[in-house]
Structure formats: C-alpha cells, structure tokens
C-alpha positions as a printed Julia matrix, in Angstrom:
328×3 Matrix{Float64}:
  -52.36  -65.74  32.31
  -54.22  -65.02  29.24
  -57.0   -67.35  30.52
  -56.84  -65.66  34.01
  -57.25  -62.43  32.27
  -60.18  -63.74  30.34
  -61.77  -65.18  33.65
  -61.09  -61.61  35.33
  -62.61  -59.56  32.43
  -66.0   -62.07  32.48
  -66.16  -61.77  36.15
  -66.04  -58.08  36.11
  -68.52  -58.14  33.46
  -71.24  -60.35  35.34
  -70.86  -58.35  38.27
  -71.67  -54.9   36.19
  -74.63  -57.26  34.8
  -75.53  -57.89  38.27
  -75.44  -54.48  39.75
  -77.04  -52.93  37.08
  -79.91  -55.29  37.02
  -80.13  -54.79  40.92
  -80.69  -50.96  40.3
  -83.4   -51.79  37.79
  -85.27  -54.24  39.66
  -85.06  -52.51  42.76
  -86.55  -49.15  41.09
  -89.18  -50.94  39.91
  -90.01  -53.04  43.11
  -90.93  -49.25  44.34
  -93.38  -48.45  41.68
  -96.26  -50.6   43.03
  -96.48  -49.01  46.41
  -96.02  -45.7   44.98
  -98.82  -46.27  42.31
 -101.01  -47.59  44.46
 -102.33  -43.74  45.82
 -101.63  -42.44  42.22
 -104.21  -44.76  40.4
 -106.82  -43.48  42.74
 -106.33  -39.89  41.09
 -105.64  -41.03  37.69
 -106.08  -43.72  34.89
 -103.22  -45.88  34.17
 -103.11  -45.21  30.87
 -102.54  -41.17  30.53
  -99.74  -42.0   33.58
  -98.05  -44.2   31.49
  -98.17  -41.6   28.62
  -97.06  -38.94  30.46
  -94.09  -41.15  32.35
  -92.9   -42.83  29.3
  -93.63  -39.63  27.16
  -91.28  -37.54  29.6
  -88.74  -40.68  29.47
  -88.42  -40.84  25.48
  -87.6   -37.17  25.56
  -85.09  -37.27  27.39
  -83.43  -40.67  26.03
  -83.88  -38.65  22.67
  -81.91  -35.55  23.83
  -79.09  -37.55  24.84
  -79.01  -39.98  21.91
  -78.98  -36.48  19.68
  -75.87  -34.91  21.79
  -73.97  -38.56  22.12
  -74.38  -39.95  18.8
  -76.04  -37.45  16.5
  -79.42  -37.75  14.29
  -78.06  -40.7   12.43
  -78.34  -43.16  15.13
  -82.31  -42.56  15.2
  -82.22  -44.68  12.03
  -83.86  -48.04  12.44
  -81.79  -49.57  10.05
  -84.54  -51.75   8.5
  -85.48  -52.96  11.82
  -88.08  -50.41  12.47
  -91.01  -53.21  12.41
  -89.17  -55.14  14.85
  -88.24  -51.78  17.02
  -91.34  -50.95  17.39
  -93.07  -54.41  18.36
  -90.35  -54.33  21.26
  -91.3   -51.3   22.34
  -95.02  -51.67  22.29
  -94.85  -54.99  24.58
  -92.86  -53.03  27.14
  -93.77  -49.28  27.14
  -97.45  -49.69  25.98
  -98.54  -53.44  26.92
  -96.73  -54.07  30.04
  -97.29  -50.96  31.33
 -100.56  -50.5   30.93
 -101.62  -54.02  31.64
  -99.83  -54.42  34.82
 -101.44  -51.22  36.34
 -105.15  -52.04  35.13
 -104.32  -55.22  36.84
 -103.29  -53.65  39.93
 -106.27  -51.02  39.68
 -108.69  -53.73  39.02
 -107.64  -55.98  42.19
 -108.52  -53.21  44.39
 -106.53  -52.91  47.74
 -104.64  -56.19  47.4
 -103.55  -55.05  43.35
  -99.86  -53.95  44.93
  -99.6   -57.59  46.35
 -100.86  -59.31  43.81
  -98.98  -57.41  40.95
  -95.79  -57.86  43.29
  -95.63  -61.36  43.66
  -96.59  -61.73  39.72
  -93.61  -60.6   38.72
  -91.72  -63.75  40.03
  -93.38  -65.63  37.52
  -91.42  -63.68  34.99
  -88.24  -65.76  35.45
  -90.1   -68.93  34.66
  -91.99  -67.37  31.43
  -88.53  -66.34  30.16
  -86.89  -69.72  30.7
  -90.15  -71.43  28.3
  -89.87  -68.59  25.8
  -86.3   -69.04  25.39
  -86.53  -72.88  25.33
  -89.74  -72.66  22.59
  -88.22  -69.76  20.72
  -84.49  -70.23  20.4
  -84.49  -74.39  21.26
  -81.95  -73.72  24.41
  -82.8   -75.83  27.43
  -82.09  -73.53  30.64
  -79.24  -74.21  32.53
  -80.24  -76.86  35.37
  -79.22  -74.42  38.02
  -80.85  -71.52  36.32
  -83.99  -73.55  36.22
  -83.45  -74.41  40.2
  -82.91  -71.14  41.45
  -85.98  -69.67  39.71
  -88.22  -72.25  41.25
  -86.42  -71.27  44.61
  -86.73  -67.58  44.04
  -90.4   -67.78  42.94
  -91.24  -70.17  46.12
  -88.84  -67.13  48.36
  -91.46  -64.87  46.56
  -94.87  -66.1   47.07
  -93.56  -66.71  50.96
  -93.07  -63.13  51.0
  -96.37  -61.55  49.64
  -98.65  -64.35  51.15
  -97.32  -64.73  54.44
  -97.78  -68.64  53.92
 -101.22  -67.91  53.26
 -102.22  -68.33  49.71
 -105.71  -66.89  49.94
 -104.36  -63.74  50.78
 -103.8   -63.12  46.78
 -107.67  -63.83  46.13
 -109.47  -61.57  48.72
 -109.76  -58.48  46.41
 -112.48  -58.01  43.58
 -111.7   -59.45  40.1
 -108.68  -60.96  41.33
 -108.54  -63.63  38.83
 -109.01  -60.7   35.56
 -106.09  -59.06  37.71
 -104.03  -62.2   37.5
 -104.44  -62.56  33.64
 -104.0   -58.93  32.91
 -100.79  -59.21  34.73
  -99.33  -62.41  33.73
 -100.1   -61.09  29.81
  -97.91  -58.04  31.2
  -95.37  -60.03  32.43
  -94.9   -62.1   28.86
  -94.59  -58.76  26.88
  -91.64  -57.49  28.96
  -89.96  -61.29  28.49
  -90.45  -60.6   24.85
  -88.88  -57.25  24.88
  -85.97  -58.5   27.21
  -85.1   -61.66  25.18
  -85.85  -59.82  21.6
  -82.88  -56.97  22.98
  -79.97  -59.48  22.41
  -80.42  -58.79  18.64
  -79.01  -55.47  19.25
  -75.65  -56.21  20.36
  -74.06  -54.03  17.92
  -75.82  -50.86  18.92
  -75.32  -48.67  21.96
  -77.54  -49.18  24.98
  -78.6   -45.33  24.87
  -79.54  -46.23  21.11
  -81.56  -49.47  21.76
  -83.24  -47.54  24.56
  -84.16  -44.66  22.76
  -85.82  -46.01  19.48
  -87.71  -48.99  21.61
  -89.09  -46.14  24.01
  -89.81  -43.58  21.59
  -91.59  -46.44  19.07
  -93.55  -47.65  22.0
  -94.92  -43.97  23.22
  -96.07  -43.69  19.77
  -98.15  -47.04  20.16
  -99.19  -45.27  23.31
 -100.31  -42.05  22.1
 -102.53  -44.03  19.6
 -104.15  -45.75  22.22
 -104.8   -43.22  24.23
 -106.52  -41.07  21.61
 -108.53  -43.75  20.35
 -109.93  -44.11  24.16
 -110.48  -40.43  24.75
 -112.07  -39.69  21.34
 -114.64  -42.86  22.5
 -114.98  -41.68  25.39
 -113.72  -44.44  27.69
 -110.76  -42.07  29.15
 -110.95  -38.57  30.13
 -108.37  -35.96  29.88
 -106.48  -35.35  33.36
 -107.22  -32.24  34.69
 -104.16  -30.08  36.31
 -105.69  -30.95  39.62
 -105.34  -34.67  38.95
 -101.48  -33.9   37.14
 -100.87  -31.94  40.07
 -102.01  -34.92  42.71
  -99.6   -37.43  41.0
  -96.5   -35.14  40.64
  -94.39  -36.57  43.28
  -95.38  -40.25  41.97
  -94.63  -39.26  38.89
  -90.9   -37.8   39.25
  -90.21  -41.31  40.95
  -91.41  -42.95  37.68
  -89.81  -41.01  35.35
  -86.35  -40.47  36.63
  -85.87  -43.98  39.2
  -88.33  -46.2   37.61
  -88.26  -44.8   34.34
  -85.0   -43.5   32.79
  -82.6   -44.77  35.2
  -83.9   -48.45  35.51
  -84.67  -48.89  31.45
  -81.05  -48.02  30.86
  -79.52  -49.98  33.67
  -82.12  -53.03  32.32
  -81.04  -53.31  28.83
  -77.33  -53.13  29.79
  -77.59  -55.66  32.31
  -79.28  -58.03  30.41
  -76.66  -57.41  27.5
  -74.16  -58.55  30.19
  -75.85  -61.57  31.72
  -77.95  -62.98  28.89
  -81.7   -62.71  29.13
  -82.38  -66.09  30.59
  -80.12  -65.2   33.75
  -80.87  -61.48  33.75
  -84.46  -61.8   34.19
  -84.1   -63.85  37.27
  -83.5   -60.49  39.03
  -86.96  -59.79  38.34
  -87.77  -61.55  42.19
  -86.23  -58.44  43.8
  -89.19  -56.39  42.74
  -91.72  -57.68  45.34
  -88.88  -57.79  47.95
  -88.58  -54.35  47.08
  -92.31  -53.52  47.53
  -92.6   -55.87  50.79
  -89.51  -53.78  52.27
  -91.25  -50.1   51.51
  -94.61  -51.46  53.07
  -92.23  -53.39  56.08
  -90.65  -49.6   56.97
  -93.72  -47.8   56.41
  -95.17  -50.19  59.77
  -96.07  -53.46  57.91
  -95.88  -56.25  60.29
  -93.35  -58.89  59.4
  -93.95  -62.22  59.62
  -91.89  -65.52  59.97
  -93.25  -66.82  56.52
  -91.53  -63.34  55.06
  -88.46  -63.58  56.31
  -87.64  -67.35  55.13
  -88.79  -66.14  51.54
  -86.43  -63.27  51.87
  -84.16  -65.49  52.86
  -84.85  -68.18  49.72
  -84.89  -65.18  47.1
  -81.28  -64.23  48.25
  -80.07  -67.36  48.24
  -81.56  -68.44  44.69
  -79.89  -65.23  43.33
  -76.76  -65.78  44.99
  -76.87  -69.4   44.22
  -76.95  -69.05  40.2
  -74.78  -66.29  39.83
  -71.86  -68.12  41.81
  -72.68  -70.83  39.12
  -72.25  -68.48  35.98
  -68.75  -67.37  37.24
  -67.05  -69.91  35.24
  -65.77  -69.71  32.42
  -67.62  -72.63  31.13
  -70.94  -71.37  32.3
  -70.87  -68.03  31.18
  -69.87  -68.93  27.56
  -72.81  -71.27  27.89
  -75.16  -68.95  28.82
  -74.22  -66.78  26.07
  -74.82  -69.59  23.52
  -78.42  -67.98  23.7
  -77.51  -64.84  22.48
  -75.42  -66.18  19.23
  -78.48  -68.34  18.51
  -80.41  -64.98  18.39
  -78.14  -63.3   16.31
  -78.11  -65.83  13.78
C-alpha cells in the first residue's frame, strides 16, 4: 500500500509537471506570430524591456505580498541568479527576436523550428556539465520530436528555411538564444528549496537590470531610438499577450513544471512551441500539407512515449538523479 501511494503521488506530480510545461510552451508558441507584426513597429530591445520590466514588477509585488521583504535576499546567490536571469530574460529574448527580425518573412518559421533544437542542446549540456547520460527513451523521443517539428515547419522541403535574407545569421542568433534558455532551465534546479515565485521573481528582476544596461547604452551611442507613443500604442495588443500569457503565466508555469519533471524531460516540451505557431498560422488561413500532419503526429507521439516511460517509479528516480547531482 505504501508503494502504491508513492507511485500515485509521483504520477500526480508528473501529470502536473506535464500540464504546466504545456501551458508555458503553448503560450510561447503563440509569441512568434504575435511578434511578427510588432517587430515591424518597434525594435526587439525596447519591446523586451517593456515586456519583462512589467513582468518583473508584477512578480515583485506578488512576492512582497506573499513572502515578505526577506524573500528578496539572494542569500549569497546573487551572481548565479543574475547570470541565469540574464541568460533567460536578456540573452534569449533579445537574440531570438533579433534572429526572427533578421530572417525577414521566414523569421517566424525559423525561430519556431529552432525551438525544437533545445531538447537536444539540453541533453548535451546535461551530459557535459553533470556527467548524466540521458535515458535512451528520452534521447529517442527528442530525435523523433525534432523530425516531427522539422516536417511541420518545412512541409518536407528544407529549402524553405533558407528563403529569407540573412538566414544563416538568424539561425546562429537563435541557436545561441536556445543555448541560453537551456542553461537557465538546467541552472534552476539548484533552488529546489526556494518557492517558484521567489526564483522566478529574482531571476526576472536581475535579468531586467541587464536589459536596462544594454538598452540605455545602445540608446546613448545611437544604435537605438526611444519608441514614440504612437509606436507603443501600435504594439499594445502584442505587449498584453507577451506580458500576461507569454510572460507571467508562462515563466511561472515553466519553472514549476521543470522542477517537477526535471530539466532534461521538461525541456522536451519546447517542441510544442512550433506546433502552436503552426496551428495559429493554419487557423488564419494557412494550407496544411501531408508533411505537416505527419510532423504533428510524430511530435505528439514522442511526447506521449517519453512521459509514459517516465511514469514508473524506477524511471522517475533515475531522472531526478540529475537534480540531486546538481544540488551537490
């Protein structure tokens, strides 16, 4: 009976982790179609500052009310938290939208499909940093999901990724952005004794400090111009979506979901992002091909296959060994 209760508890934990990871990645999947018109009005630097500056304020108010002023103390982790926050909320967001903008009309497609590379990067980072080889089933799932997403985005024709201008530069920027997000995800396992709200708040606030320094410097030297009220008004709908759904809700859900699933398996859900982007495009009149349908099926099968395999107590324990190793 004790064993059964433990298995039920672990199963519920993983189910919640799956739900939260899906909420985050579905919200983020919508940000590429949303950002496409916004990037024609405002540069990604000021947009990201407006977005995460607001998210940081919201998180800070919630943390102050719920946990009090003492929860803002970094307890000797300032540099690490600042680095992780800078990776996620400055590095990732600036680079991914710079890459999307650089690629022109095909930017949304390239940015979407590059999100599917994150699970593979995550497996390699975990392997190198923590000497933990991913479970075979996880690695196979990552490969299948990547193939599925690639088919969805390219419609079976890889040349579609190279039809925009500065495509290789854009791909390089987005790849580096993916690496930053993976480092943020894996680094967060050190703070299991902190609440998700506290970790989310401090990393976001510190990341925004880095954003402010970058934006102020770039503006002073003439690389950027302060947006006009007309420009800000033109992106208000995009800002609302990016602050709420793709900001506060997605960041909190992602951090919580990854704590429950572990970074290696949680990051597998980044494959949902391009699928969401594709669905939004399909709803708005995009013609669906047989390759895209096959790709969707492959991605869903990969996610289900991996998470069903992790539901046994033995596999759940082995997955969490990574987190234990990181804490040590």
